[in-house]
C-alpha positions as CSV (number, residue, x, y, z in Angstrom):
1,M,106.4,84.6,24.3
2,G,108.1,85.8,27.4
3,Q,111.2,84.2,29.0
4,G,112.6,81.0,27.6
5,C,114.2,79.6,24.4
6,D,112.1,79.4,21.2
7,L,112.4,75.9,19.8
8,G,111.3,77.1,16.4
9,R,108.4,74.5,16.2
10,K,105.1,75.7,14.7
11,F,101.7,74.0,14.9
12,P,98.9,74.4,12.4
13,V,95.4,74.9,13.8
14,P,93.5,71.7,12.9
15,H,89.8,70.9,13.0
16,F,88.3,71.2,16.5
17,P,88.1,67.7,18.1
18,G,85.0,66.0,19.2
19,K,83.5,66.7,22.7
20,V,81.3,65.2,25.4
21,R,79.0,67.2,27.6
22,T,78.6,65.8,31.2
23,Q,76.9,67.1,34.3
24,R,78.8,67.4,37.5
25,R,76.9,68.5,40.6
26,G,74.5,70.5,38.4
27,V,77.2,72.1,36.3
28,T,77.8,71.3,32.7
29,V,81.4,70.4,31.9
30,E,82.7,69.8,28.4
31,F,85.2,66.9,28.2
32,L,87.5,67.2,25.2
33,R,89.8,64.3,24.2
34,P,92.1,65.3,21.3
35,A,93.9,62.5,19.5
36,T,97.0,64.6,18.6
37,L,99.0,67.3,20.0
38,D,98.1,69.7,17.3
39,E,94.4,69.2,18.2
40,A,95.1,69.8,21.9
41,L,97.0,73.0,21.1
42,A,94.2,74.2,18.9
43,V,91.7,73.6,21.7
44,K,94.0,75.5,24.2
45,A,94.2,78.4,21.7
46,E,90.5,78.6,21.4
47,R,89.7,77.8,25.0
48,P,92.6,78.9,27.2
49,D,90.6,78.3,30.3
50,A,90.3,74.5,29.5
51,V,92.0,72.5,32.3
52,P,94.5,69.9,31.1
53,I,94.1,66.4,32.7
54,A,96.1,63.3,32.3
55,G,96.8,61.3,35.5
56,G,94.3,63.4,37.3
57,T,96.1,63.0,40.6
58,D,95.9,66.7,41.3
59,V,93.0,67.9,39.2
60,M,90.5,65.3,40.4
61,V,91.3,66.1,44.1
62,E,90.4,69.7,43.3
63,L,87.2,68.7,41.6
64,N,86.1,66.3,44.2
65,F,86.5,69.0,47.0
66,D,85.0,71.7,44.8
67,H,88.2,73.8,44.8
68,R,87.9,74.2,41.1
69,R,84.8,74.1,38.7
70,P,86.1,74.2,35.2
71,D,83.8,74.6,32.2
72,T,86.1,72.4,30.0
73,L,88.5,69.5,30.8
74,L,91.1,68.8,28.2
75,D,92.1,65.1,28.4
76,L,95.7,64.5,27.2
77,T,95.8,60.7,27.7
78,G,95.2,60.0,24.0
79,I,98.3,61.9,22.8
80,G,101.0,59.2,22.4
81,E,104.0,61.5,22.0
82,L,103.5,63.0,25.4
83,A,104.1,59.5,27.0
84,E,107.5,59.1,25.4
85,W,111.0,59.9,26.4
86,A,114.2,60.2,24.4
87,R,117.9,61.1,24.5
88,T,118.5,64.3,22.6
89,D,122.0,66.0,22.3
90,G,123.1,64.6,25.7
91,D,119.8,65.5,27.4
92,I,116.8,63.5,28.4
93,R,113.6,64.7,26.9
94,L,110.9,63.5,29.2
95,G,107.4,63.6,27.8
96,A,104.9,65.3,30.1
97,G,102.7,62.2,30.1
98,V,105.4,59.7,31.2
99,P,104.3,58.3,34.6
100,Y,106.4,58.1,37.7
101,T,106.7,54.3,37.5
102,R,108.4,54.6,34.1
103,V,110.8,57.3,35.5
104,I,111.7,54.8,38.2
105,D,112.0,51.7,36.0
106,E,113.6,53.2,32.9
107,L,115.5,56.2,34.0
108,G,116.7,55.4,37.5
109,A,120.4,55.1,36.5
110,T,120.3,58.2,34.2
111,L,118.2,60.5,36.4
112,P,118.8,59.1,39.9
113,A,117.4,62.0,42.0
114,L,114.3,62.3,39.9
115,A,113.7,58.5,40.4
116,M,114.2,59.0,44.1
117,A,111.6,61.7,44.2
118,S,109.3,59.7,42.1
119,R,109.5,56.8,44.5
120,T,108.1,59.0,47.3
121,V,105.1,60.2,45.4
122,G,101.8,58.8,46.8
123,S,101.0,55.1,46.4
124,P,101.7,52.7,43.6
125,Q,98.4,53.6,42.0
126,I,99.2,57.3,42.0
127,R,102.7,56.6,40.7
128,N,101.2,54.6,37.8
129,R,99.1,57.6,36.8
130,G,100.9,60.7,38.0
131,T,103.5,62.5,35.9
132,V,106.3,65.0,36.2
133,G,104.4,67.2,33.7
134,G,101.4,67.2,36.0
135,N,103.6,68.0,39.0
136,L,104.8,71.1,37.1
137,G,101.3,72.0,35.9
138,A,100.0,72.0,39.5
139,A,102.9,74.1,40.6
140,S,102.3,73.2,44.2
141,P,105.3,74.2,46.5
142,A,105.1,70.7,48.0
143,G,105.5,68.9,44.7
144,D,108.1,66.2,45.1
145,T,109.9,66.6,41.8
146,H,110.5,70.4,41.9
147,P,113.7,70.5,44.0
148,V,115.2,67.8,41.7
149,L,114.3,69.7,38.6
150,L,116.0,72.8,40.0
151,V,119.3,71.2,40.9
152,A,119.4,69.3,37.6
153,G,119.1,72.5,35.6
154,A,115.9,71.2,34.0
155,R,114.0,73.2,31.3
156,V,110.2,73.0,30.8
157,E,109.1,72.6,27.2
158,A,105.9,74.7,26.6
159,A,103.9,74.5,23.4
160,S,101.1,76.5,21.8
161,V,99.8,77.0,18.2
162,R,102.4,79.9,18.1
163,G,105.3,77.5,18.6
164,S,107.4,76.0,21.4
165,R,109.9,77.4,23.9
166,L,112.0,76.1,26.8
167,I,111.6,77.7,30.2
168,P,114.4,77.2,32.8
169,A,113.0,75.6,35.9
170,E,114.2,78.5,38.0
171,Q,111.9,80.8,35.9
172,F,108.9,78.5,35.9
173,Y,107.6,78.8,39.4
174,L,106.0,82.2,40.1
175,G,104.0,81.6,43.2
176,V,101.8,79.2,45.1
177,K,100.2,77.1,42.3
178,R,101.3,79.7,39.8
179,H,103.7,79.1,36.9
180,A,105.1,80.9,33.8
181,L,102.9,79.2,31.1
182,E,100.8,81.5,28.9
183,P,97.1,80.7,29.0
184,D,97.3,79.0,25.6
185,E,100.3,76.8,26.3
186,L,100.7,73.2,27.4
187,I,103.6,71.5,29.1
188,T,104.8,69.0,26.5
189,A,108.1,67.8,28.0
190,V,110.9,68.4,30.5
191,H,114.5,68.5,29.3
192,L,117.1,67.3,31.9
193,P,120.8,67.1,31.3
194,A,122.4,63.7,31.8
195,T,123.5,63.4,35.4
196,P,127.1,64.6,35.7
197,G,127.6,63.4,39.3
198,P,126.0,62.2,42.4
199,Q,122.5,63.4,43.3
200,Q,120.3,62.9,46.3
201,F,116.7,63.7,47.3
202,A,115.0,63.4,50.7
203,K,111.8,64.6,52.2
204,V,110.1,64.7,55.6
205,G,106.5,63.7,56.0
206,T,104.1,62.7,58.8
207,R,104.5,59.2,57.7
208,N,106.6,57.3,55.1
209,A,104.1,57.0,52.3
210,M,100.9,58.6,51.0
211,V,101.8,62.0,52.4
212,I,102.4,65.6,51.3
213,A,105.9,66.6,52.1
214,V,106.5,68.8,55.2
215,C,109.7,69.8,53.5
216,S,112.0,68.3,50.9
217,F,115.5,68.9,49.7
218,A,117.7,67.9,46.7
219,V,121.4,68.2,46.2
220,A,123.5,67.6,43.1
221,L,127.3,67.5,42.7
222,H,128.7,68.7,39.4
223,P,132.4,67.6,39.5
224,G,133.2,68.8,36.0
225,E,132.2,72.3,37.0
226,S,133.4,72.0,40.6
227,R,130.1,73.3,41.9
228,V,127.2,72.1,44.1
229,A,123.4,72.7,43.4
230,A,120.9,72.6,46.2
231,A,117.1,73.3,46.3
232,V,114.3,73.2,48.9
233,G,110.6,72.3,48.5
234,S,107.5,72.7,50.6
235,A,109.2,75.4,52.6
236,A,108.4,78.6,50.6
237,P,105.7,80.0,48.3
238,T,107.7,78.3,45.5
239,P,110.4,75.7,45.2
240,R,113.7,77.5,45.3
241,R,117.4,77.2,45.0
242,A,119.5,77.6,48.2
243,A,121.9,80.0,46.5
244,E,124.0,81.1,49.5
245,A,124.4,77.4,50.6
246,E,125.5,76.5,47.1
247,E,128.1,79.3,47.0
248,F,129.4,78.5,50.4
249,L,129.9,74.8,49.8
250,T,131.3,75.3,46.3
251,G,133.8,77.7,47.7
252,E,134.8,75.4,50.7
253,L,135.3,72.4,48.4
254,G,137.4,74.3,46.0
255,A,139.5,76.0,48.6
256,A,140.3,72.6,50.3
257,G,141.0,70.9,47.1
258,L,138.4,68.2,47.8
259,W,137.2,67.9,44.2
260,E,140.7,66.5,43.4
261,S,141.5,64.7,46.6
262,R,137.9,63.4,47.3
263,A,138.7,63.6,51.1
264,G,136.0,63.9,53.6
265,I,134.1,67.2,54.2
266,R,134.6,68.7,57.7
267,D,131.7,68.5,60.1
268,S,131.8,72.3,60.5
269,V,131.3,72.8,56.8
270,R,128.4,70.4,56.7
271,R,126.7,72.1,59.6
272,R,127.1,75.5,58.0
273,F,125.8,74.2,54.8
274,G,122.7,73.0,56.6
275,E,122.3,76.3,58.3
276,L,122.3,78.1,55.0
277,V,119.9,75.7,53.4
278,A,117.5,76.4,56.3
279,A,118.0,80.1,55.9
280,A,117.0,79.8,52.2
281,A,113.5,78.7,53.2
282,D,110.5,80.9,54.0
283,P,108.1,78.4,55.5
284,I,104.7,78.8,57.2
285,D,103.0,77.1,60.1
286,D,100.3,74.7,59.0
287,V,98.7,71.4,60.0
288,R,101.7,69.5,58.8
289,G,104.4,71.3,60.7
290,S,105.6,74.6,62.1
291,A,108.0,77.0,60.3
292,N,110.7,76.3,62.9
293,Y,110.3,72.6,62.4
294,R,110.6,72.9,58.7
295,K,113.8,74.9,59.0
296,H,115.3,72.4,61.4
297,A,114.3,69.5,59.2
298,L,115.8,71.1,56.1
299,S,119.1,71.6,58.0
300,V,119.2,67.9,58.8
301,L,118.2,66.9,55.3
302,A,120.9,69.0,53.9
303,R,123.6,67.5,56.0
304,R,122.4,63.9,55.4
305,T,122.0,64.1,51.7
306,L,125.3,65.9,51.2
307,G,127.0,63.1,53.2
308,W,125.3,60.5,51.0
309,A,126.2,62.3,47.7
310,W,129.8,62.9,48.8
311,S,130.2,59.3,49.7
312,E,129.1,58.3,46.2
313,F,131.6,60.8,44.8
314,Q,134.5,59.5,46.9
315,I,134.0,56.0,45.6
316,G,133.7,57.3,42.0
317,G,130.1,56.4,41.7
318,R,126.8,58.0,41.2
319,A,123.7,58.0,43.4
320,C,121.6,54.8,43.0
321,A,117.9,55.3,42.6
């Protein structure tokens, strides 16, 4: 099964679900709408090239611009369990089909940074349809939720007829729009630990809404472990942790006793943290911004979000989504 934790869950192969054939620009496409997860996994086992679709906020764009011409679309919207979330062993199990609006409305206090990132996605219509599971499935470096999933220590639940496994977010992203799923697997949920401390997310775009991120950044404070997590998005072939920045800031906070005193962080430390975050990026020049601009913006975002998160920590609170 590759990397990840086997959940020990097995799925029988049921009868093949009904199907509809449709014509799209002269090409025949089979549209399959299973009613249960078992049916969906059976389809994926028999037809690993079938493209999953739920909110359609990424897939339909690719279809409309002829960037993709699948023979089979696998509609997951009829599977109720994918649209549920639950608390399990101190974690939040977020179904792959839970839309951004529900993350914002129902989980803002529990997963503040994920709610912040969800608020920045597209328009209200897109947030009503789009999902974190879809963001993961697209695996675009510019996906808004990816940096948050990295700093939160999220794990992606992948299922097939062979069973289920958990893939750490850091191991999930393999390249531009490439992920660690096997061809017969579907994303069924994301597991996120309950937030232990303040979290912040911010992104830069060419405008305030309906825009793909020029770059994005997330930071999470873990007071119980006396450590900091930081991650960048839309600034490398994959979302990535800013490991040197994390190590530097964790060391500085510990050496100065700031976890205990909750005193302010020196400006020089914030600046260096921003520099190391920028150094973690490997951006390109494109129509949205230059590589140099992205690095500069990440440095600014890192300093600002750290300031917001530390202010929350100083007053004994947690980030408000």
